MOPAC internal coordinates of N, CA, C and O (Angstrom, degrees):
PM7 1SCF
backbone

  N    0.0000 0     0.00 0     0.00 0    0    0    0
  C    1.4192 1     0.00 0     0.00 0    1    0    0
  C    1.5013 1   109.86 1     0.00 0    2    1    0
  O    1.2310 1   120.61 1   137.80 1    3    2    1
  N    1.3723 1   116.45 1   -42.20 1    3    2    1
  C    1.4429 1   122.21 1  -179.34 1    5    3    2
  C    1.5339 1   109.36 1   -61.55 1    6    5    3
  O    1.2310 1   121.50 1   139.60 1    7    6    5
  N    1.3760 1   114.73 1   -40.40 1    7    6    5
  C    1.4615 1   118.21 1  -177.13 1    9    7    6
  C    1.5080 1   111.21 1   -65.59 1   10    9    7
  O    1.2310 1   119.96 1   141.47 1   11   10    9
  N    1.3401 1   117.68 1   -38.53 1   11   10    9
  C    1.4919 1   118.66 1   179.59 1   13   11   10
  C    1.5507 1   110.82 1   -64.52 1   14   13   11
  O    1.2310 1   121.77 1   141.13 1   15   14   13
  N    1.3008 1   114.21 1   -38.87 1   15   14   13
  C    1.5146 1   120.25 1  -178.07 1   17   15   14
  C    1.5503 1   107.64 1   -66.72 1   18   17   15
  O    1.2310 1   120.96 1   137.51 1   19   18   17
  N    1.3234 1   115.77 1   -42.49 1   19   18   17
  C    1.4716 1   122.31 1   179.10 1   21   19   18
  C    1.4689 1   110.36 1   -60.66 1   22   21   19
  O    1.2310 1   119.80 1   132.95 1   23   22   21
  N    1.2883 1   117.98 1   -47.05 1   23   22   21
  C    1.5178 1   123.46 1  -177.60 1   25   23   22
  C    1.5265 1   107.77 1   -66.53 1   26   25   23
  O    1.2310 1   119.70 1   140.20 1   27   26   25
  N    1.3378 1   118.19 1   -39.80 1   27   26   25
  C    1.5044 1   119.00 1   177.87 1   29   27   26
  C    1.4989 1   113.20 1   -65.17 1   30   29   27
  O    1.2310 1   120.37 1   140.38 1   31   30   29
  N    1.3925 1   116.89 1   -39.62 1   31   30   29
  C    1.4487 1   120.64 1   178.77 1   33   31   30
  C    1.5664 1   107.15 1   -65.73 1   34   33   31
  O    1.2310 1   119.72 1   138.13 1   35   34   33
  N    1.3187 1   118.15 1   -41.87 1   35   34   33
  C    1.4653 1   118.00 1   178.73 1   37   35   34
  C    1.4863 1   113.05 1   -62.68 1   38   37   35
  O    1.2310 1   120.23 1   141.02 1   39   38   37
  N    1.3783 1   117.16 1   -38.98 1   39   38   37
  C    1.4430 1   120.12 1   178.25 1   41   39   38
  C    1.4926 1   112.74 1   -62.62 1   42   41   39
  O    1.2310 1   120.40 1   135.90 1   43   42   41
  N    1.3280 1   116.84 1   -44.10 1   43   42   41
  C    1.4047 1   123.73 1   179.59 1   45   43   42
  C    1.5679 1   111.46 1   -60.86 1   46   45   43
  O    1.2310 1   122.14 1   133.63 1   47   46   45
  N    1.3532 1   113.50 1   -46.37 1   47   46   45
  C    1.4803 1   121.12 1   179.57 1   49   47   46
  C    1.5759 1   109.04 1   -61.46 1   50   49   47
  O    1.2310 1   121.14 1   137.34 1   51   50   49
  N    1.3601 1   115.43 1   -42.66 1   51   50   49
  C    1.3778 1   120.18 1  -178.46 1   53   51   50
  C    1.6102 1   112.58 1   -65.41 1   54   53   51
  O    1.2310 1   121.10 1   138.28 1   55   54   53
  N    1.2607 1   115.50 1   -41.72 1   55   54   53
  C    1.4780 1   121.32 1   175.88 1   57   55   54
  C    1.5561 1   110.55 1   -62.11 1   58   57   55
  O    1.2310 1   121.69 1   135.39 1   59   58   57
  N    1.3196 1   114.37 1   -44.61 1   59   58   57
  C    1.4734 1   119.70 1   179.04 1   61   59   58
  C    1.5229 1   109.52 1   -64.02 1   62   61   59
  O    1.2310 1   119.11 1   140.40 1   63   62   61
  N    1.2772 1   119.29 1   -39.60 1   63   62   61
  C    1.4698 1   121.30 1  -178.84 1   65   63   62
  C    1.5179 1   111.15 1   -66.49 1   66   65   63
  O    1.2310 1   120.74 1   132.77 1   67   66   65
  N    1.3177 1   116.19 1   -47.23 1   67   66   65
  C    1.4925 1   119.28 1  -176.99 1   69   67   66
  C    1.5601 1   111.07 1   -74.10 1   70   69   67
  O    1.2310 1   118.35 1   152.02 1   71   70   69
  N    1.2367 1   120.74 1   -27.98 1   71   70   69
  C    1.4316 1   122.40 1  -179.06 1   73   71   70
  C    1.5251 1   109.55 1   -74.32 1   74   73   71
  O    1.2310 1   120.05 1   158.02 1   75   74   73
  N    1.3259 1   117.51 1   -21.98 1   75   74   73
  C    1.4567 1   122.04 1   177.40 1   77   75   74
  C    1.5473 1   112.40 1   -72.33 1   78   77   75
  O    1.2310 1   119.95 1   165.65 1   79   78   77
  N    1.2912 1   117.69 1   -14.35 1   79   78   77
  C    1.4036 1   125.02 1  -179.35 1   81   79   78
  C    1.5913 1   112.44 1   -85.96 1   82   81   79
  O    1.2310 1   120.91 1   171.70 1   83   82   81
  N    1.3065 1   115.87 1    -8.30 1   83   82   81
  C    1.4507 1   120.78 1  -177.84 1   85   83   82
  C    1.4675 1   110.83 1   -69.15 1   86   85   83
  O    1.2310 1   119.94 1   -40.40 1   87   86   85
  N    1.3353 1   117.72 1   139.60 1   87   86   85
  C    1.4255 1   123.69 1  -179.78 1   89   87   86
  C    1.5326 1   111.37 1   -77.18 1   90   89   87
  O    1.2310 1   119.63 1   -42.89 1   91   90   89
  N    1.3508 1   118.30 1   137.11 1   91   90   89
  C    1.4333 1   121.48 1   175.97 1   93   91   90
  C    1.5054 1   112.12 1   -84.06 1   94   93   91
  O    1.2310 1   119.27 1   164.90 1   95   94   93
  N    1.3099 1   119.00 1   -15.10 1   95   94   93
  C    1.4630 1   123.25 1  -174.91 1   97   95   94
  C    1.5359 1   109.19 1   -96.51 1   98   97   95
  O    1.2310 1   120.07 1   173.98 1   99   98   97
  N    1.3058 1   117.47 1    -6.02 1   99   98   97
  C    1.4902 1   118.97 1  -178.59 1  101   99   98
  C    1.5398 1   114.08 1    78.95 1  102  101   99
  O    1.2310 1   121.51 1  -172.35 1  103  102  101
  N    1.3141 1   114.72 1     7.65 1  103  102  101
  C    1.4526 1   120.04 1   175.80 1  105  103  102
  C    1.5342 1   111.63 1  -106.55 1  106  105  103
  O    1.2310 1   120.92 1   -39.23 1  107  106  105
  N    1.3772 1   115.85 1   140.77 1  107  106  105
  C    1.4196 1   118.40 1   178.02 1  109  107  106
  C    1.5059 1   108.27 1   -78.07 1  110  109  107
  O    1.2310 1   121.14 1   -12.16 1  111  110  109
  N    1.4042 1   115.42 1   167.84 1  111  110  109
  C    1.4636 1   122.18 1   179.00 1  113  111  110
  C    1.5949 1   106.25 1   -61.84 1  114  113  111
  O    1.2310 1   120.45 1   139.29 1  115  114  113
  N    1.2516 1   116.74 1   -40.71 1  115  114  113
  C    1.4772 1   119.20 1  -177.16 1  117  115  114
  C    1.5316 1   112.92 1   -64.60 1  118  117  115
  O    1.2310 1   120.62 1   142.96 1  119  118  117
  N    1.3217 1   116.41 1   -37.04 1  119  118  117
  C    1.4812 1   120.48 1   173.34 1  121  119  118
  C    1.4886 1   113.33 1   -66.46 1  122  121  119
  O    1.2310 1   119.75 1   142.31 1  123  122  121
  N    1.3301 1   118.08 1   -37.69 1  123  122  121
  C    1.4378 1   124.46 1   178.93 1  125  123  122
  C    1.5258 1   107.43 1   -65.27 1  126  125  123
  O    1.2310 1   119.42 1   134.30 1  127  126  125
  N    1.3489 1   118.71 1   -45.70 1  127  126  125
  C    1.4467 1   123.62 1  -178.62 1  129  127  126
  C    1.5298 1   110.09 1   -65.87 1  130  129  127
  O    1.2310 1   118.96 1   137.64 1  131  130  129
  N    1.3414 1   119.60 1   -42.36 1  131  130  129
  C    1.4207 1   124.11 1   176.73 1  133  131  130
  C    1.5043 1   111.48 1   -59.16 1  134  133  131
  O    1.2310 1   119.98 1   134.07 1  135  134  133
  N    1.2899 1   117.64 1   -45.93 1  135  134  133
  C    1.5230 1   121.62 1   178.02 1  137  135  134
  C    1.5239 1   111.24 1   -66.51 1  138  137  135
  O    1.2310 1   120.15 1   145.46 1  139  138  137
  N    1.2935 1   117.31 1   -34.54 1  139  138  137
  C    1.4981 1   120.32 1   175.66 1  141  139  138
  C    1.5340 1   109.77 1   -65.26 1  142  141  139
  O    1.2310 1   120.24 1   138.42 1  143  142  141
  N    1.3025 1   117.14 1   -41.58 1  143  142  141
  C    1.4707 1   119.80 1  -179.24 1  145  143  142
  C    1.5399 1   109.22 1   -68.58 1  146  145  143
  O    1.2310 1   119.50 1   141.09 1  147  146  145
  N    1.3264 1   118.57 1   -38.91 1  147  146  145
  C    1.4441 1   117.45 1   178.73 1  149  147  146
  C    1.5301 1   110.81 1   -65.71 1  150  149  147
  O    1.2310 1   119.50 1   139.76 1  151  150  149
  N    1.3394 1   118.56 1   -40.24 1  151  150  149
  C    1.4374 1   123.30 1   179.07 1  153  151  150
  C    1.5437 1   109.45 1   -61.23 1  154  153  151
  O    1.2310 1   120.68 1   135.62 1  155  154  153
  N    1.3306 1   116.31 1   -44.38 1  155  154  153
  C    1.4835 1   122.05 1  -178.17 1  157  155  154
  C    1.5317 1   108.07 1   -62.88 1  158  157  155
  O    1.2310 1   119.14 1   131.95 1  159  158  157
  N    1.3092 1   119.24 1   -48.05 1  159  158  157
  C    1.4591 1   123.95 1  -178.75 1  161  159  158
  C    1.5591 1   110.21 1   -59.50 1  162  161  159
  O    1.2310 1   120.98 1   134.41 1  163  162  161
  N    1.3135 1   115.73 1   -45.59 1  163  162  161
  C    1.4492 1   120.59 1   179.70 1  165  163  162
  C    1.5254 1   112.05 1   -61.47 1  166  165  163
  O    1.2310 1   121.39 1   136.79 1  167  166  165
  N    1.3370 1   114.94 1   -43.21 1  167  166  165
  C    1.4779 1   120.12 1   178.26 1  169  167  166
  C    1.5894 1   109.34 1   -63.06 1  170  169  167
  O    1.2310 1   121.54 1   139.15 1  171  170  169
  N    1.2749 1   114.66 1   -40.85 1  171  170  169
  C    1.5417 1   116.96 1  -176.42 1  173  171  170
  C    1.5610 1   108.13 1   -65.69 1  174  173  171
  O    1.2310 1   120.22 1   141.26 1  175  174  173
  N    1.3072 1   117.18 1   -38.74 1  175  174  173
  C    1.4896 1   119.88 1   177.03 1  177  175  174
  C    1.5242 1   111.24 1   -62.75 1  178  177  175
  O    1.2310 1   120.49 1   137.67 1  179  178  177
  N    1.3366 1   116.67 1   -42.33 1  179  178  177
  C    1.4456 1   123.07 1  -173.78 1  181  179  178
  C    1.5896 1   106.84 1   -69.60 1  182  181  179
  O    1.2310 1   119.52 1   137.97 1  183  182  181
  N    1.3193 1   118.52 1   -42.03 1  183  182  181
  C    1.4562 1   121.97 1   179.53 1  185  183  182
  C    1.5339 1   110.42 1   -60.40 1  186  185  183
  O    1.2310 1   120.00 1   144.04 1  187  186  185
  N    1.2667 1   117.61 1   -35.96 1  187  186  185
  C    1.4639 1   119.98 1  -176.72 1  189  187  186
  C    1.5180 1   113.83 1   -78.19 1  190  189  187
  O    1.2310 1   120.01 1   165.98 1  191  190  189
  N    1.3501 1   117.58 1   -14.02 1  191  190  189
  C    1.4742 1   121.99 1   178.09 1  193  191  190
  C    1.5164 1   112.75 1   -81.96 1  194  193  191
  O    1.2310 1   120.74 1   -65.45 1  195  194  193
  N    1.3214 1   116.20 1   114.55 1  195  194  193
  C    1.5206 1   117.60 1  -179.55 1  197  195  194
  C    1.4734 1   114.30 1   -65.84 1  198  197  195
  O    1.2310 1   119.62 1   157.02 1  199  198  197
  N    1.2952 1   118.33 1   -22.98 1  199  198  197
  C    1.5307 1   119.79 1  -178.85 1  201  199  198
  C    1.5275 1   108.38 1   -78.33 1  202  201  199
  O    1.2310 1   117.99 1   171.44 1  203  202  201
  N    1.2592 1   121.44 1    -8.56 1  203  202  201
  C    1.4448 1   122.48 1  -179.70 1  205  203  202
  C    1.5428 1   113.33 1   -92.08 1  206  205  203
  O    1.2310 1   120.32 1  -174.95 1  207  206  205
  N    1.3254 1   117.00 1     5.05 1  207  206  205
  C    1.4271 1   119.00 1  -177.65 1  209  207  206
  C    1.5590 1   114.43 1   -65.15 1  210  209  207
  O    1.2310 1   118.71 1   154.08 1  211  210  209
  N    1.3173 1   120.06 1   -25.92 1  211  210  209
  C    1.4453 1   124.09 1   176.03 1  213  211  210
  C    1.4961 1   113.30 1   -87.89 1  214  213  211
  O    1.2310 1   120.69 1   179.50 1  215  214  213
  N    1.2960 1   116.30 1    -0.50 1  215  214  213
  C    1.4677 1   119.76 1  -174.32 1  217  215  214
  C    1.4962 1   110.59 1  -109.02 1  218  217  215
  O    1.2310 1   120.99 1   -36.80 1  219  218  217
  N    1.3227 1   115.71 1   143.20 1  219  218  217
  C    1.4588 1   121.13 1   165.65 1  221  219  218
  C    1.5475 1   107.48 1  -105.29 1  222  221  219
  O    1.2310 1   121.63 1   -68.24 1  223  222  221
  N    1.3043 1   114.48 1   111.76 1  223  222  221
  C    1.4758 1   123.14 1  -175.65 1  225  223  222
  C    1.4739 1   110.54 1  -110.91 1  226  225  223
  O    1.2310 1   119.92 1   -65.01 1  227  226  225
  N    1.2978 1   117.76 1   114.99 1  227  226  225
  C    1.5110 1   121.38 1   175.52 1  229  227  226
  C    1.5408 1   104.50 1   -99.83 1  230  229  227
  O    1.2310 1   120.84 1   -53.25 1  231  230  229
  N    1.3469 1   115.99 1   126.75 1  231  230  229
  C    1.4507 1   124.65 1  -179.35 1  233  231  230
  C    1.5028 1   108.88 1  -108.83 1  234  233  231
  O    1.2310 1   119.60 1   -49.60 1  235  234  233
  N    1.3048 1   118.36 1   130.40 1  235  234  233
  C    1.4874 1   121.86 1   170.86 1  237  235  234
  C    1.5134 1   106.52 1  -141.97 1  238  237  235
  O    1.2310 1   123.31 1   -28.42 1  239  238  237
  N    1.3345 1   111.26 1   151.58 1  239  238  237
  C    1.5094 1   116.94 1   179.04 1  241  239  238
  C    1.5099 1   107.58 1  -141.57 1  242  241  239
  O    1.2310 1   122.48 1   -39.84 1  243  242  241
  N    1.3184 1   112.85 1   140.16 1  243  242  241
  C    1.4359 1   122.60 1   176.93 1  245  243  242
  C    1.5039 1   109.03 1  -139.14 1  246  245  243
  O    1.2310 1   119.55 1   -53.29 1  247  246  245
  N    1.3784 1   118.46 1   126.71 1  247  246  245
  C    1.4638 1   126.46 1  -177.11 1  249  247  246
  C    1.5480 1   110.82 1    49.62 1  250  249  247
  O    1.2310 1   121.09 1  -144.33 1  251  250  249
  N    1.3233 1   115.52 1    35.67 1  251  250  249
  C    1.4093 1   119.28 1   170.53 1  253  251  250
  C    1.5458 1   112.85 1    93.47 1  254  253  251
  O    1.2310 1   120.69 1   171.71 1  255  254  253
  N    1.3284 1   116.28 1    -8.29 1  255  254  253
  C    1.4434 1   123.38 1  -179.22 1  257  255  254
  C    1.4722 1   110.44 1   -92.27 1  258  257  255
  O    1.2310 1   119.83 1   -54.40 1  259  258  257
  N    1.3396 1   117.93 1   125.60 1  259  258  257
  C    1.4525 1   122.68 1  -175.65 1  261  259  258
  C    1.4635 1   111.18 1   -99.07 1  262  261  259
  O    1.2310 1   118.94 1   -46.93 1  263  262  261
  N    1.3235 1   119.63 1   133.07 1  263  262  261
  C    1.4582 1   124.27 1   174.79 1  265  263  262
  C    1.4909 1   109.33 1  -118.96 1  266  265  263
  O    1.2310 1   120.09 1   -50.20 1  267  266  265
  N    1.3654 1   117.42 1   129.80 1  267  266  265
  C    1.4307 1   123.48 1   179.18 1  269  267  266
  C    1.5456 1   106.54 1  -111.24 1  270  269  267
  O    1.2310 1   119.76 1   -52.22 1  271  270  269
  N    1.3480 1   118.06 1   127.78 1  271  270  269
  C    1.4451 1   120.48 1   172.18 1  273  271  270
  C    1.5036 1   106.96 1  -115.01 1  274  273  271
  O    1.2310 1   119.99 1   -57.50 1  275  274  273
  N    1.2664 1   117.63 1   122.50 1  275  274  273
  C    1.4903 1   125.92 1  -167.27 1  277  275  274
  C    1.5951 1   106.51 1  -115.02 1  278  277  275
  O    1.2310 1   121.08 1   -50.27 1  279  278  277
  N    1.3149 1   115.55 1   129.73 1  279  278  277
  C    1.4316 1   123.81 1   169.31 1  281  279  278
  C    1.5429 1   106.98 1  -121.56 1  282  281  279
  O    1.2310 1   121.69 1   -45.93 1  283  282  281
  N    1.3824 1   114.37 1   134.07 1  283  282  281
  C    1.4544 1   117.01 1  -178.41 1  285  283  282
  C    1.5512 1   107.58 1  -111.67 1  286  285  283
  O    1.2310 1   121.38 1   -47.76 1  287  286  285
  N    1.3540 1   114.97 1   132.24 1  287  286  285
  C    1.3735 1   120.98 1   177.23 1  289  287  286
  C    1.5453 1   111.44 1  -104.50 1  290  289  287
  O    1.2310 1   118.54 1   -60.35 1  291  290  289
  N    1.2528 1   120.39 1   119.65 1  291  290  289
  C    1.4239 1   122.16 1   178.49 1  293  291  290
  C    1.5497 1   113.10 1   -76.63 1  294  293  291
  O    1.2310 1   120.14 1   -16.28 1  295  294  293
  N    1.2548 1   117.34 1   163.72 1  295  294  293
  C    1.5275 1   120.27 1  -178.54 1  297  295  294
  C    1.5094 1   108.26 1   -64.22 1  298  297  295
  O    1.2310 1   119.34 1   144.31 1  299  298  297
  N    1.3565 1   118.86 1   -35.69 1  299  298  297
  C    1.4427 1   119.69 1  -178.63 1  301  299  298
  C    1.5488 1   110.72 1   -67.12 1  302  301  299
  O    1.2310 1   120.21 1   142.87 1  303  302  301
  N    1.2603 1   117.20 1   -37.13 1  303  302  301
  C    1.4906 1   120.12 1   177.06 1  305  303  302
  C    1.5416 1   112.29 1   -68.52 1  306  305  303
  O    1.2310 1   121.48 1   141.51 1  307  306  305
  N    1.3403 1   114.78 1   -38.49 1  307  306  305
  C    1.3977 1   119.92 1  -179.60 1  309  307  306
  C    1.5504 1   113.11 1   -67.72 1  310  309  307
  O    1.2310 1   121.90 1   143.98 1  311  310  309
  N    1.3399 1   113.97 1   -36.02 1  311  310  309
  C    1.4754 1   117.77 1  -177.02 1  313  311  310
  C    1.5097 1   111.05 1   -80.83 1  314  313  311
  O    1.2310 1   119.37 1   165.83 1  315  314  313
  N    1.3977 1   118.81 1   -14.17 1  315  314  313
  C    1.3847 1   121.01 1   176.27 1  317  315  314
  C    1.4649 1   113.75 1    86.10 1  318  317  315
  O    1.2310 1   118.51 1  -170.95 1  319  318  317
  N    1.3774 1   120.44 1     9.05 1  319  318  317
  C    1.4246 1   121.08 1  -179.17 1  321  319  318
  C    1.5460 1   109.70 1   -98.74 1  322  321  319
  O    1.2310 1   120.10 1   180.00 1  323  322  321

């Protein structure tokens, strides 16, 4: 009887442990890593571009789709006048 209770407790703990790894966003770990790599590569390309020095570019990617949000700072705003 003790053995059955012990096995049941182990099964409940195992289910609880593995269900804690489920994603709340519906994305797998691999998809999240792929999107992170895409974002990193896009940022690296933007940093190397000398024409992008006046731009603030936020890069995000979800499910392989890349979104760029761009803000432009004029010389007057940068100088504070």
